[in-house]
N, C-alpha and C positions, 0 to 999 in steps of 0.2 A: 584600772588606772594606776599609773606609776608616777610617783612624785620624787623630787630630789631628796625629800626627807627620808624616803625609804632606801635610797641607794647611796646617799652621801655625795652624789655627783650630779651635775647638771648637763643637759644636752649642750653641745654636740658630743660630749663624752659618750662612748658606746654603752657604758654600764646600765643606764636606764632601759635600753633596748634589750640587753642581755638578761637583765632582771625579769623583764616581762616574758621573754622566751622561757626562762626557767620556771617562772610562776605558772605559766599556762601549759607547760610541758609540750611545747611545739617546736618544730624546726623552722629555720628562717623562711623557707619557701611556703610555709603554711600560714603566714600572717601578712596582714596588710597594714601598713603604717599610713595614717592620714595626717598630713601636717601642712601648715600654712607658711612655713619658713624653709626655703631651699637650703640654707646653710645649717640651721640648727636641727631641723627635723628630717629632711629628705636625704641630704648628703650622707650623714652618718648611718642612716638606715640602709641605704644602698650599699655602703661599704661592707655591711654585715650580710648582704645578700637578701635583705627583706624586700618584699614588694612595696611599692610606694604610690600614694595618690597625693598629688600636690593640690591643696585647696587654695587655688589662686584667688578665689573670691575673698579669702580671709587675710591675705597678705597685705597689710596696711602700707608696706613700703612699695608696693606695686613694682616688683622686680621687672626690669626690662633689660636684663642682661643678655647681650648678644651671644654669650656662650650657652644660654639656656637652650637645650635641645630635647628631643624626644628621649635621648639617652639619660637625661638627668632624672627622670621619674617614669614610672610605668603608666600612670594615668594623670591627666590634668582635669581637675574639677573646677568649672567656671561658676557653678551654682551648687548648693547643697544637694538638690535632687540628682545631680550627676552621679552621686555616689551609688545610687541604685543601679545605674547602667554599668558602673565599674564592678559591682558585686555580681551582677548577671554575667558579665564577661568572664570573671574568675570561675564562676560555677560551670560555664560552658567548657572551660579548659580542663575540667576534671575528667 
C-alpha cells in the first residue's frame, strides 16, 4: 500500500504509482492497478502503461461519461468477485 504520506504527492500525480513500481521492483506491464475513480486512479495509471481494473461498483459518483470506453481501462469490475476473473485472464496471458 502506498499513501500520500510516503510520496508527498496525491493521485492523480504519477509519483504514488512510480513509488509502488520502485518499491516492488516491477515493470509497468507486471502490475495491476485496481481503482474506483477513472480520473484519479485509472487515467494516471494508464498513462504510465500500467494495467488497470476499474472497480465500477465502488465509484460513488456513478460515472456515466459518454467518453468512457473499453480503451479507458483493461478490465471493468461490476462486483468485487469479478477481480478473480480478471486475475485468471492475466494468468492466461502469461
